[in-house]
N, CA, C and O atoms as a printed pandas DataFrame, in Angstrom:
     atom_number atom_name residue_name chain_id  residue_number  x_coord  y_coord  z_coord
0              1         N          MET        A               1   -0.598  -16.735    1.890
1              2        CA          MET        A               1    0.181  -16.412    3.060
2              3         C          MET        A               1   -0.330  -15.078    3.611
3              4         O          MET        A               1   -0.645  -14.165    2.848
4              5         N          ASN        A               2   -0.410  -14.974    4.932
5              6        CA          ASN        A               2   -0.881  -13.760    5.575
6              7         C          ASN        A               2    0.270  -13.159    6.358
7              8         O          ASN        A               2    0.991  -13.870    7.058
8              9         N          SER        A               3    0.442  -11.846    6.241
9             10        CA          SER        A               3    1.528  -11.170    6.923
10            11         C          SER        A               3    1.098   -9.752    7.289
11            12         O          SER        A               3    0.215   -9.174    6.655
12            13         N          LYS        A               4    1.731   -9.204    8.316
13            14        CA          LYS        A               4    1.438   -7.836    8.745
14            15         C          LYS        A               4    2.738   -7.090    8.956
15            16         O          LYS        A               4    3.770   -7.679    9.276
16            17         N          SER        A               5    2.667   -5.782    8.769
17            18        CA          SER        A               5    3.821   -4.952    9.085
18            19         C          SER        A               5    3.340   -3.645    9.692
19            20         O          SER        A               5    2.238   -3.171    9.415
20            21         N          VAL        A               6    4.197   -3.078   10.527
21            22        CA          VAL        A               6    3.994   -1.739   11.067
22            23         C          VAL        A               6    5.251   -0.977   10.684
23            24         O          VAL        A               6    6.367   -1.424   10.952
24            25         N          TYR        A               7    5.061    0.175   10.056
25            26        CA          TYR        A               7    6.190    0.918    9.498
26            27         C          TYR        A               7    6.031    2.388    9.825
27            28         O          TYR        A               7    4.987    2.979    9.549
28            29         N          LYS        A               8    7.066    2.990   10.417
29            30        CA          LYS        A               8    7.086    4.427   10.672
30            31         C          LYS        A               8    7.760    5.079    9.479
31            32         O          LYS        A               8    8.959    4.911    9.258
32            33         N          ILE        A               9    6.984    5.817    8.720
33            34        CA          ILE        A               9    7.514    6.470    7.520
34            35         C          ILE        A               9    8.463    7.592    7.951
35            36         O          ILE        A               9    8.106    8.395    8.813
36            37         N          PRO        A              10    9.664    7.663    7.367
37            38        CA          PRO        A              10   10.592    8.742    7.724
38            39         C          PRO        A              10    9.916   10.112    7.561
39            40         O          PRO        A              10    9.375   10.421    6.500
40            41         N          ASN        A              11    9.953   10.913    8.604
41            42        CA          ASN        A              11    9.303   12.232    8.642
42            43         C          ASN        A              11    7.803   12.147    8.402
43            44         O          ASN        A              11    7.183   13.110    7.951
44            45         N          GLY        A              12    7.226   10.993    8.706
45            46        CA          GLY        A              12    5.801   10.814    8.452
46            47         C          GLY        A              12    5.117   10.113    9.600
47            48         O          GLY        A              12    5.546   10.203   10.750
48            49         N          LYS        A              13    4.063    9.423    9.279
49            50        CA          LYS        A              13    3.189    8.791   10.254
50            51         C          LYS        A              13    3.385    7.278   10.289
51            52         O          LYS        A              13    4.171    6.709    9.533
52            53         N          LEU        A              14    2.640    6.655   11.193
53            54        CA          LEU        A              14    2.665    5.207   11.339
54            55         C          LEU        A              14    1.756    4.562   10.295
55            56         O          LEU        A              14    0.639    5.024   10.064
56            57         N          LEU        A              15    2.235    3.513    9.678
57            58        CA          LEU        A              15    1.505    2.799    8.639
58            59         C          LEU        A              15    1.400    1.338    9.047
59            60         O          LEU        A              15    2.399    0.711    9.399
60            61         N          ARG        A              16    0.184    0.797    8.999
61            62        CA          ARG        A              16   -0.036   -0.623    9.305
62            63         C          ARG        A              16   -0.570   -1.306    8.052
63            64         O          ARG        A              16   -1.524   -0.839    7.430
64            65         N          ILE        A              17    0.059   -2.413    7.696
65            66        CA          ILE        A              17   -0.339   -3.162    6.505
66            67         C          ILE        A              17   -0.671   -4.594    6.908
67            68         O          ILE        A              17    0.091   -5.243    7.625
68            69         N          SER        A              18   -1.803   -5.071    6.443
69            70        CA          SER        A              18   -2.154   -6.481    6.560
70            71         C          SER        A              18   -2.263   -7.001    5.135
71            72         O          SER        A              18   -3.035   -6.473    4.334
72            73         N          LEU        A              19   -1.498   -8.025    4.820
73            74        CA          LEU        A              19   -1.383   -8.490    3.438
74            75         C          LEU        A              19   -1.603   -9.992    3.348
75            76         O          LEU        A              19   -0.983  -10.768    4.076
76            77         N          ASP        A              20   -2.483  -10.389    2.457
77            78        CA          ASP        A              20   -2.626  -11.794    2.060
78            79         C          ASP        A              20   -2.079  -11.876    0.646
79            80         O          ASP        A              20   -2.477  -11.105   -0.227
80            81         N          TYR        A              21   -1.162  -12.817    0.423
81            82        CA          TYR        A              21   -0.585  -12.933   -0.913
82            83         C          TYR        A              21   -0.331  -14.391   -1.261
83            84         O          TYR        A              21   -0.220  -15.256   -0.392
84            85         N          ASN        A              22   -0.243  -14.630   -2.559
85            86        CA          ASN        A              22    0.074  -15.956   -3.071
86            87         C          ASN        A              22    1.590  -16.123   -2.966
87            88         O          ASN        A              22    2.349  -15.381   -3.589
88            89         N          ASP        A              23    2.022  -17.104   -2.173
89            90        CA          ASP        A              23    3.454  -17.290   -1.941
90            91         C          ASP        A              23    4.181  -17.783   -3.187
91            92         O          ASP        A              23    5.387  -17.575   -3.316
92            93         N          LYS        A              24    3.471  -18.428   -4.100
93            94        CA          LYS        A              24    4.125  -18.955   -5.315
94            95         C          LYS        A              24    4.392  -17.870   -6.345
95            96         O          LYS        A              24    5.508  -17.758   -6.853
96            97         N          ASN        A              25    3.370  -17.062   -6.662
97            98        CA          ASN        A              25    3.578  -16.044   -7.700
98            99         C          ASN        A              25    3.761  -14.637   -7.131
99           100         O          ASN        A              25    3.915  -13.679   -7.889
100          101         N          LYS        A              26    3.744  -14.503   -5.787
101          102        CA          LYS        A              26    3.966  -13.221   -5.100
102          103         C          LYS        A              26    3.013  -12.130   -5.587
103          104         O          LYS        A              26    3.422  -11.001   -5.856
104          105         N          LYS        A              27    1.725  -12.496   -5.694
105          106        CA          LYS        A              27    0.704  -11.510   -6.063
106          107         C          LYS        A              27   -0.231  -11.283   -4.888
107          108         O          LYS        A              27   -0.504  -12.188   -4.100
108          109         N          ILE        A              28   -0.716  -10.043   -4.790
109          110        CA          ILE        A              28   -1.596   -9.645   -3.695
110          111         C          ILE        A              28   -2.970  -10.279   -3.859
111          112         O          ILE        A              28   -3.590  -10.185   -4.919
112          113         N          LEU        A              29   -3.441  -10.932   -2.786
113          114        CA          LEU        A              29   -4.795  -11.500   -2.756
114          115         C          LEU        A              29   -5.747  -10.558   -2.021
115          116         O          LEU        A              29   -6.900  -10.397   -2.422
116          117         N          ASN        A              30   -5.265   -9.941   -0.952
117          118        CA          ASN        A              30   -6.060   -9.002   -0.175
118          119         C          ASN        A              30   -5.106   -8.075    0.570
119          120         O          ASN        A              30   -4.004   -8.475    0.944
120          121         N          LEU        A              31   -5.537   -6.840    0.780
121          122        CA          LEU        A              31   -4.676   -5.835    1.373
122          123         C          LEU        A              31   -5.508   -4.911    2.246
123          124         O          LEU        A              31   -6.590   -4.480    1.846
124          125         N          CYS        A              32   -5.004   -4.604    3.443
125          126        CA          CYS        A              32   -5.667   -3.647    4.329
126          127         C          CYS        A              32   -4.613   -2.630    4.771
127          128         O          CYS        A              32   -3.588   -2.998    5.345
128          129         N          ILE        A              33   -4.874   -1.352    4.500
129          130        CA          ILE        A              33   -3.949   -0.271    4.813
130          131         C          ILE        A              33   -4.601    0.618    5.871
131          132         O          ILE        A              33   -5.677    1.172    5.646
132          133         N          THR        A              34   -3.947    0.750    7.023
133          134        CA          THR        A              34   -4.437    1.639    8.075
134          135         C          THR        A              34   -3.245    2.375    8.672
135          136         O          THR        A              34   -2.095    2.079    8.349
136          137         N          GLY        A              35   -3.530    3.335    9.545
137          138        CA          GLY        A              35   -2.453    4.047   10.221
138          139         C          GLY        A              35   -2.897    5.419   10.673
139          140         O          GLY        A              35   -4.086    5.737   10.693
140          141         N          ASP        A              36   -1.905    6.230   11.039
141          142        CA          ASP        A              36   -2.154    7.565   11.597
142          143         C          ASP        A              36   -2.140    8.666   10.541
143          144         O          ASP        A              36   -2.058    9.845   10.888
144          145         N          PHE        A              37   -2.216    8.318    9.297
145          146        CA          PHE        A              37   -2.138    9.276    8.191
146          147         C          PHE        A              37   -3.551    9.670    7.736
147          148         O          PHE        A              37   -4.549    9.125    8.207
148          149         N          PHE        A              38   -3.601   10.622    6.815
149          150        CA          PHE        A              38   -4.870   11.049    6.220
150          151         C          PHE        A              38   -4.784   10.903    4.709
151          152         O          PHE        A              38   -3.722   11.077    4.111
152          153         N          ALA        A              39   -5.913   10.584    4.110
153          154        CA          ALA        A              39   -5.997   10.493    2.643
154          155         C          ALA        A              39   -7.293   11.166    2.206
155          156         O          ALA        A              39   -8.338   11.004    2.835
156          157         N          TYR        A              40   -7.204   11.921    1.120
157          158        CA          TYR        A              40   -8.373   12.581    0.550
158          159         C          TYR        A              40   -8.426   12.241   -0.925
159          160         O          TYR        A              40   -7.380   12.262   -1.573
160          161         N          PRO        A              41   -9.565   11.932   -1.489
161          162        CA          PRO        A              41  -10.879   11.775   -0.858
162          163         C          PRO        A              41  -10.919   10.573    0.095
163          164         O          PRO        A              41  -10.047    9.705    0.057
164          165         N          GLU        A              42  -11.951   10.543    0.951
165          166        CA          GLU        A              42  -12.059    9.534    2.011
166          167         C          GLU        A              42  -11.908    8.104    1.515
167          168         O          GLU        A              42  -11.295    7.277    2.190
168          169         N          GLU        A              43  -12.455    7.807    0.355
169          170        CA          GLU        A              43  -12.436    6.431   -0.164
170          171         C          GLU        A              43  -11.123    6.065   -0.851
171          172         O          GLU        A              43  -11.015    4.978   -1.417
172          173         N          SER        A              44  -10.133    6.937   -0.815
173          174        CA          SER        A              44   -8.854    6.711   -1.503
174          175         C          SER        A              44   -8.182    5.404   -1.114
175          176         O          SER        A              44   -7.708    4.665   -1.977
176          177         N          ILE        A              45   -8.138    5.116    0.186
177          178        CA          ILE        A              45   -7.447    3.908    0.645
178          179         C          ILE        A              45   -8.159    2.662    0.123
179          180         O          ILE        A              45   -7.513    1.714   -0.322
180          181         N          GLU        A              46   -9.494    2.666    0.177
181          182        CA          GLU        A              46  -10.240    1.514   -0.346
182          183         C          GLU        A              46   -9.996    1.336   -1.844
183          184         O          GLU        A              46   -9.897    0.209   -2.331
184          185         N          ILE        A              47   -9.900    2.433   -2.562
185          186        CA          ILE        A              47   -9.626    2.372   -4.008
186          187         C          ILE        A              47   -8.247    1.756   -4.250
187          188         O          ILE        A              47   -8.088    0.898   -5.117
188          189         N          ILE        A              48   -7.250    2.200   -3.477
189          190        CA          ILE        A              48   -5.895    1.660   -3.627
190          191         C          ILE        A              48   -5.879    0.170   -3.287
191          192         O          ILE        A              48   -5.317   -0.636   -4.030
192          193         N          GLU        A              49   -6.501   -0.193   -2.158
193          194        CA          GLU        A              49   -6.530   -1.606   -1.752
194          195         C          GLU        A              49   -7.159   -2.472   -2.839
195          196         O          GLU        A              49   -6.618   -3.521   -3.190
196          197         N          LYS        A              50   -8.287   -2.040   -3.368
197          198        CA          LYS        A              50   -9.010   -2.816   -4.383
198          199         C          LYS        A              50   -8.197   -2.943   -5.676
199          200         O          LYS        A              50   -8.154   -4.010   -6.289
200          201         N          ASN        A              51   -7.558   -1.847   -6.080
201          202        CA          ASN        A              51   -6.821   -1.843   -7.347
202          203         C          ASN        A              51   -5.481   -2.576   -7.281
203          204         O          ASN        A              51   -4.895   -2.888   -8.317
204          205         N          LEU        A              52   -4.996   -2.851   -6.074
205          206        CA          LEU        A              52   -3.722   -3.573   -5.954
206          207         C          LEU        A              52   -3.898   -5.090   -5.907
207          208         O          LEU        A              52   -2.910   -5.824   -5.940
208          209         N          ILE        A              53   -5.137   -5.568   -5.831
209          210        CA          ILE        A              53   -5.363   -7.017   -5.842
210          211         C          ILE        A              53   -4.846   -7.581   -7.171
211          212         O          ILE        A              53   -5.091   -7.008   -8.232
212          213         N          ASN        A              54   -4.141   -8.692   -7.104
213          214        CA          ASN        A              54   -3.493   -9.362   -8.237
214          215         C          ASN        A              54   -2.248   -8.640   -8.758
215          216         O          ASN        A              54   -1.729   -8.987   -9.818
216          217         N          THR        A              55   -1.773   -7.648   -8.024
217          218        CA          THR        A              55   -0.553   -6.941   -8.416
218          219         C          THR        A              55    0.656   -7.686   -7.855
219          220         O          THR        A              55    0.624   -8.172   -6.725
220          221         N          SER        A              56    1.719   -7.771   -8.650
221          222        CA          SER        A              56    2.957   -8.418   -8.204
222          223         C          SER        A              56    3.595   -7.621   -7.079
223          224         O          SER        A              56    3.568   -6.391   -7.077
224          225         N          LEU        A              57    4.164   -8.335   -6.131
225          226        CA          LEU        A              57    4.868   -7.708   -5.010
226          227         C          LEU        A              57    6.289   -7.375   -5.450
227          228         O          LEU        A              57    7.265   -7.977   -5.003
228          229         N          ASN        A              58    6.363   -6.399   -6.340
229          230        CA          ASN        A              58    7.608   -5.934   -6.935
230          231         C          ASN        A              58    7.634   -4.416   -6.751
231          232         O          ASN        A              58    6.655   -3.737   -7.059
232          233         N          GLU        A              59    8.741   -3.888   -6.254
233          234        CA          GLU        A              59    8.815   -2.465   -5.920
234          235         C          GLU        A              59    8.416   -1.546   -7.069
235          236         O          GLU        A              59    7.581   -0.661   -6.883
236          237         N          LYS        A              60    8.995   -1.738   -8.248
237          238        CA          LYS        A              60    8.695   -0.850   -9.383
238          239         C          LYS        A              60    7.245   -0.977   -9.821
239          240         O          LYS        A              60    6.589    0.032  -10.080
240          241         N          ILE        A              61    6.739   -2.195   -9.906
241          242        CA          ILE        A              61    5.350   -2.410  -10.331
242          243         C          ILE        A              61    4.388   -1.752   -9.340
243          244         O          ILE        A              61    3.435   -1.087   -9.746
244          245         N          LEU        A              62    4.639   -1.939   -8.039
245          246        CA          LEU        A              62    3.775   -1.323   -7.027
246          247         C          LEU        A              62    3.819    0.200   -7.102
247          248         O          LEU        A              62    2.774    0.849   -7.072
248          249         N          LYS        A              63    5.020    0.778   -7.198
249          250        CA          LYS        A              63    5.147    2.243   -7.279
250          251         C          LYS        A              63    4.398    2.788   -8.491
251          252         O          LYS        A              63    3.645    3.755   -8.377
252          253         N          ASP        A              64    4.603    2.167   -9.646
253          254        CA          ASP        A              64    3.942    2.637  -10.866
254          255         C          ASP        A              64    2.425    2.560  -10.733
255          256         O          ASP        A              64    1.716    3.496  -11.105
256          257         N          LYS        A              65    1.931    1.442  -10.203
257          258        CA          LYS        A              65    0.484    1.251  -10.095
258          259         C          LYS        A              65   -0.116    2.219   -9.079
259          260         O          LYS        A              65   -1.164    2.810   -9.341
260          261         N          ILE        A              66    0.531    2.392   -7.918
261          262        CA          ILE        A              66    0.020    3.322   -6.907
262          263         C          ILE        A              66    0.041    4.749   -7.439
263          264         O          ILE        A              66   -0.923    5.490   -7.241
264          265         N          ASN        A              67    1.116    5.151   -8.110
265          266        CA          ASN        A              67    1.175    6.500   -8.675
266          267         C          ASN        A              67    0.089    6.726   -9.723
267          268         O          ASN        A              67   -0.470    7.819   -9.805
268          269         N          THR        A              68   -0.212    5.717  -10.514
269          270        CA          THR        A              68   -1.295    5.815  -11.496
270          271         C          THR        A              68   -2.640    5.991  -10.794
271          272         O          THR        A              68   -3.447    6.828  -11.199
272          273         N          ILE        A              69   -2.883    5.211   -9.749
273          274        CA          ILE        A              69   -4.131    5.315   -8.982
274          275         C          ILE        A              69   -4.248    6.708   -8.364
275          276         O          ILE        A              69   -5.324    7.305   -8.378
276          277         N          ILE        A              70   -3.146    7.224   -7.822
277          278        CA          ILE        A              70   -3.142    8.552   -7.198
278          279         C          ILE        A              70   -3.500    9.628   -8.225
279          280         O          ILE        A              70   -4.330   10.497   -7.958
280          281         N          ARG        A              71   -2.873    9.565   -9.393
281          282        CA          ARG        A              71   -3.160   10.559  -10.438
282          283         C          ARG        A              71   -4.602   10.458  -10.917
283          284         O          ARG        A              71   -5.301   11.466  -11.018
284          285         N          LYS        A              72   -5.038    9.252  -11.209
285          286        CA          LYS        A              72   -6.384    9.024  -11.757
286          287         C          LYS        A              72   -7.478    9.477  -10.791
287          288         O          LYS        A              72   -8.503   10.008  -11.221
288          289         N          ASN        A              73   -7.268    9.272   -9.490
289          290        CA          ASN        A              73   -8.291    9.572   -8.493
290          291         C          ASN        A              73   -8.019   10.858   -7.705
291          292         O          ASN        A              73   -8.733   11.177   -6.755
292          293         N          LYS        A              74   -6.970   11.595   -8.116
293          294        CA          LYS        A              74   -6.596   12.851   -7.466
294          295         C          LYS        A              74   -6.463   12.690   -5.949
295          296         O          LYS        A              74   -6.999   13.481   -5.173
296          297         N          VAL        A              75   -5.729   11.636   -5.547
297          298        CA          VAL        A              75   -5.524   11.320   -4.134
298          299         C          VAL        A              75   -4.490   12.268   -3.538
299          300         O          VAL        A              75   -3.461   12.555   -4.151
300          301         N          GLU        A              76   -4.783   12.748   -2.336
301          302        CA          GLU        A              76   -3.831   13.553   -1.573
302          303         C          GLU        A              76   -3.579   12.860   -0.249
303          304         O          GLU        A              76   -4.520   12.500    0.459
304          305         N          PHE        A              77   -2.296   12.669    0.091
305          306        CA          PHE        A              77   -1.900   12.050    1.350
306          307         C          PHE        A              77   -1.317   13.106    2.282
307          308         O          PHE        A              77   -0.671   14.057    1.842
308          309         N          ILE        A              78   -1.559   12.920    3.575
309          310        CA          ILE        A              78   -0.883   13.698    4.605
310          311         C          ILE        A              78   -0.278   12.682    5.561
311          312         O          ILE        A              78   -1.005   11.939    6.219
312          313         N          GLY        A              79    1.047   12.646    5.641
313          314        CA          GLY        A              79    1.728   11.753    6.565
314          315         C          GLY        A              79    2.285   10.484    5.941
315          316         O          GLY        A              79    3.038    9.760    6.592
316          317         N          ILE        A              80    1.933   10.198    4.691
317          318        CA          ILE        A              80    2.526    9.070    3.963
318          319         C          ILE        A              80    2.776    9.490    2.525
319          320         O          ILE        A              80    2.305   10.537    2.080
320          321         N          ASN        A              81    3.513    8.672    1.811
321          322        CA          ASN        A              81    3.753    8.897    0.388
322          323         C          ASN        A              81    3.854    7.540   -0.308
323          324         O          ASN        A              81    3.800    6.496    0.343
324          325         N          THR        A              82    3.996    7.562   -1.606
325          326        CA          THR        A              82    4.056    6.309   -2.371
326          327         C          THR        A              82    5.203    5.419   -1.913
327          328         O          THR        A              82    5.007    4.220   -1.712
328          329         N          ASP        A              83    6.392    5.983   -1.744
329          330        CA          ASP        A              83    7.547    5.176   -1.329
330          331         C          ASP        A              83    7.300    4.504    0.017
331          332         O          ASP        A              83    7.613    3.326    0.191
332          333         N          GLY        A              84    6.740    5.246    0.966
333          334        CA          GLY        A              84    6.443    4.680    2.271
334          335         C          GLY        A              84    5.417    3.567    2.202
335          336         O          GLY        A              84    5.536    2.551    2.886
336          337         N          LEU        A              85    4.410    3.770    1.368
337          338        CA          LEU        A              85    3.368    2.757    1.196
338          339         C          LEU        A              85    3.951    1.481    0.587
339          340         O          LEU        A              85    3.654    0.381    1.052
340          341         N          VAL        A              86    4.768    1.620   -0.437
341          342        CA          VAL        A              86    5.408    0.462   -1.078
342          343         C          VAL        A              86    6.326   -0.251   -0.084
343          344         O          VAL        A              86    6.306   -1.478    0.001
344          345         N          ASN        A              87    7.129    0.506    0.669
345          346        CA          ASN        A              87    8.027   -0.107    1.658
346          347         C          ASN        A              87    7.234   -0.885    2.703
347          348         O          ASN        A              87    7.617   -1.994    3.075
348          349         N          GLY        A              88    6.128   -0.308    3.179
349          350        CA          GLY        A              88    5.296   -0.983    4.162
350          351         C          GLY        A              88    4.720   -2.283    3.634
351          352         O          GLY        A              88    4.681   -3.289    4.343
352          353         N          ILE        A              89    4.270   -2.261    2.379
353          354        CA          ILE        A              89    3.718   -3.479    1.760
354          355         C          ILE        A              89    4.804   -4.539    1.618
355          356         O          ILE        A              89    4.586   -5.701    1.963
356          357         N          LEU        A              90    5.969   -4.146    1.115
357          358        CA          LEU        A              90    7.042   -5.123    0.888
358          359         C          LEU        A              90    7.635   -5.655    2.185
359          360         O          LEU        A              90    8.189   -6.755    2.200
360          361         N          MET        A              91    7.530   -4.895    3.277
361          362        CA          MET        A              91    8.012   -5.386    4.573
362          363         C          MET        A              91    7.232   -6.629    5.017
363          364         O          MET        A              91    7.730   -7.427    5.811
364          365         N          CYS        A              92    6.028   -6.785    4.512
365          366        CA          CYS        A              92    5.226   -7.967    4.861
366          367         C          CYS        A              92    5.847   -9.251    4.323
367          368         O          CYS        A              92    5.517  -10.335    4.803
368          369         N          LEU        A              93    6.728   -9.154    3.350
369          370        CA          LEU        A              93    7.364  -10.342    2.778
370          371         C          LEU        A              93    8.514  -10.851    3.638
371          372         O          LEU        A              93    8.966  -11.978    3.439
372          373         N          LYS        A              94    8.994  -10.066    4.576
373          374        CA          LYS        A              94   10.174  -10.439    5.366
374          375         C          LYS        A              94    9.794  -11.190    6.605
375          376         O          LYS        A              94   10.666  -11.579    7.382
């Protein structure tokens, strides 16, 4: 299933998510994250997108996995945060 969402993060920037997921097991097949925010290092978003493939579309699982990726890769966001990113991804299910 393919879905898109546009989400304005509270006190933050615009986030656009394009999500392909398996409708039966609710796992991510492909993910594209774009928007008006900044991420450092430059490849951070691609790293997050790649590492979330096959991840369950579950709020706690997504938060834990994204936070682990952020710590491991020393990712810094300007204009978004983990909660906003998870909310944007899960909005694609509605």
